[in-house]
C-alpha positions, -999 to 999 in steps of 0.1 A, spaced: -138 55 -86 -125 31 -60 -148 21 -33 -137 16 3 -137 -22 -2 -115 -19 -33 -91 3 -14 -90 -21 15 -83 -50 -7 -54 -32 -25 -40 -20 8 -40 -55 21 -22 -67 -10 3 -39 -8 10 -47 28 20 -82 18 41 -69 -11 59 -44 11 67 -71 37 79 -95 10 101 -68 -6 116 -58 27 124 -94 34 144 -95 1 165 -65 11 201 -75 18 219 -61 48 245 -44 25 247 -34 -11 210 -29 -18 201 -31 -55 185 1 -68 157 -19 -84 146 -34 -51 146 0 -35 126 15 -63 101 -13 -61 97 -9 -24 93 29 -27 67 25 -54 46 1 -32 49 25 -2 39 55 -24 9 37 -37 0 26 -1 2 62 11 -19 75 -19 -46 49 -12 -47 59 25 -52 95 15 -79 84 -10 -96 64 16 -96 93 41 -112 115 15 -141 92 9 -174 104 24 -181 89 58 -213 69 59 -230 55 89 -243 20 86 -276 15 104 -289 -19 113 
């Protein structure tokens, strides 16, 4: 099971990968492989956000 910290780390990495992949997109004639890669990253990002939202909320007391 992923912890909130694990999910946050992966979300940060995916954010970088998504930005890098979008930067590689040409203005015209986008290659299907690049679009598939981008969509896979975005799908994983969305799934992790949902997984994070489903984690039990815990209050941290000092």
